[in-house]
Phi, psi and omega in degrees: 000134177287133178292126182287348181294132180257338188263355179272141184292158172281112183257125180232140170294137184305314185288347178277352181258127178296141182296343180268354180291139179233139180249124183282147177219144178201158172230019183091329177266306185248152176226137173204168172240154180231150179264190184292343176273005186058035173265149187267142174220146171055059177283123180231151178242113183303319184303319186261352180052050184212147172281131182255345174198137175282319178198147170226110184248136182238121182249144184241125180233164177233082183284163175280134178244120181236180178296341179271356179119200184271125179280151176279350178277154179267134172290312177211154173284130174272106190260139173290134185249314187207162177232131176245129182249121179243159169299118176099343178198168175223160186220132173250132183252128180245156179209150171211162185307119178085000183221135171235130179234131173246141179235115178251143175230136178201153170263114186298139181247128181059036175268189180280349177202092184282354177274054183209163174233143185231140172241129175248115177245126181237132180236137175235137184218151171269112187082194181266126178225147178261131177243135178250129179250116179253121180252123180241114186246133172238109183284342179088356179199155178295132181221163174279122183237137176204156177261132178226114179053041176083002180244148179272119178251122186233130185222153174252124179052059180289151176269196180286145177292144180210162178083174184298331184259007177062036181278157186228136170283153183204168177296325174206148182224140175232135173238123184229143174165186179274146178298327177221131179100152181252157174289146178279332179223140177225134179217141176244089180302330177205177181290348180250006184227151175215139176237129179230141179235128176244149174237137183230126174271117184263118174230097187089253179229133182223142177250145171226092178276139175242144187227138170236119178246140183243152174209146175247010181241329181177167183294323184297321180296317178297319177298315179299318178298319178297313185295322182290340179263005181298328172278078189292332178296322178294316179297320180295318180295316178298319180295316179296321179297320179294318177293328175299316178297319180299314185279337185262335176280137183063032184276131176264132167244138179208167177291343180265098185298326181296318178294318180300316178294323180297320178296317179297317181293328177295321177295315178298320178298325178297318178296321181289342181263002180262136181223152175253110175264176177298332180279350180128187179285138181200166173302144181300331178276358177064013179277121182295334179283355171277345186296312182303318180294320179292319178296322177304323179278313182296332177297342180272348182210337182212070184297342176300322178293326175301315182289326176299316179293316180296326176293326175298315179296323178300314182295323178294318179297323178293326179290327188258003183071025176101350180271099183272143175271157176284337177245117189286145179286157179261344182256145183281349182226169178098171182292151177240124180280118181235095175300144183305321183293347180282334195303308185294323184285320179292317179296319179297322179295313181293308185293321179293317180294320179297315181293315180299316180299317183286337172294321180283320186226076186295140179203095186296321181297317179291321178301323182298334177291342180263003188300313180297312181297319178301312183296313182291322180293319180292318178295318178298319180293316180298321179292320183293317187291343176288344183255003183231142177246008181295133179300321181290323176294318180297319180295314178297318180296319180299314180296317181294317181290326176297316177296317181299319179297318179296319178293322179298322177297323178295332180265005182062029173270073189296322180294314178297318181301315180294319181297313183286325176295321177296319178296321178294320179297319179296337177273000175111005182273125176233011185241040184304319187289340185259021184301320184292347180267004179297142184294149176291149179284352183258126181296330182261017181288137178293335177299321177282312187299320184259351182073044179267123172238157183226147174214113181056038176085356179269127183269136171238129181254115177263155179277078185247353181288162181304142185296336181274358174282127177253007172190162169196161178218143176230118191251130173056053172285126178305139189210141180233119180225136179052043176064019180241137176286134182206185173225160175230139177242139186229147171213124174257122186263015183103344179221306186253141174265115177267132186214151178268355177219149177300134176222163176267131182203138182273052178193182180298137179232132175235123177274122183249156175281347174201144167231094194235119175280152172206167181088017177229114176212189185294334189252341182209164180215116174207073193294134173219163177229133172268123177245087187065243178264356181264167181233133176246127180250112184278160171237160183237149180294142176263139179289150182254000000 
């Protein structure tokens, strides 16, 4: 049976995880994977389209400390015991008699400098114990490496030193080290490798945070990024709060725990598939046809990201005169290669996603910023479809022109709306009015699972959920009413739909001042819902 708890970490025994398994992590700026030791591999920066490190491995030892110094012999092996996986970070727990060490790795989200990676290592000991931290870095290419004030500064093609601190601009810069304290030993086995050793005397509880800051403009920016992240607890708290918002807004609860987890993982997956390029926010694979699916998910918890992606498509359409490519450019300027065959599919993705998003969260002022891109993309599409008889092209063109006509009506472009609707009709479309009821592209989308459709921000709940569900709840779904951003929470108890905002439903509806879950956190699970002054106690399906 799947555990219905959503806020508890995925806990795995260390030995149950294959050593080749990798867990992906991203914050929109940086991407990397980590293994069961919470060691980093394949660090990439979307903005710069470059690998910044092949691997950063951190080893933990417990050497003997005597009056003669630190022995090279081990008192005990510090063994990895378990791995905990959370949204946004992972943690490996190590142990030896009298000592527990946890190692967390994460890319900070919504921190003061997201172009960084952070490691939080916490050690607890009975009595005084010495812990040795060995850092083994493989940058993946020869680089200029030097130590400055106890920190490792690594650059590609550095220029001449200048200024009071002798800093150098370079094609890329990395600053790595501990927030407090210097390494006791430093070695550069090659121009692409660095080894650093730190020693920590543990008396009670001790932290050793490590920071890697990146820059593509100069050394000073990387230093600033490192310094602003020195309060690593603050960065960790901000990151956790951001991930809390991601997982709790638009959260589905249902009696089917497996479905509930799948919906949650789809949201987390959407965040991992979003990247910020120089041209703006876009799918990490840069495929324009990935945009509708991502917007379908982001509309349930972070519609700002939906608009960021649509704004990227708008700027590209303005650059190309409406001819959108299926693979989005990474640079904000310069020519864009648009093969003719891309036009109908790319236009359908942009126009359809724009219309669907605005049906859910209407904003006439923001739509007006897309007027030029909408007009040129629809005209380009209408011209293209007159020259092609392919069924797949006709279907994509029909969908795109239908969306364009609906958007034109919202902008009072009546002539354009009639022209594009007529072109869509000639391609076989007769269902223009039902465009907002088209199914979502995501199998785990709450729009599909619950039968939620929207028209001008008004929600209609259809009885589309599985017949064996005797309750469900949807908490803090983004909602826009009277030009104000808001959320709506819903709970169906098997008979009555309880809601915090008026909705259309073919059954009893009760408007409540709150639909609030409680009793679910990282440490315990006993889910309940407050419905105004009443209490709803859910049950979960048992596996057979």
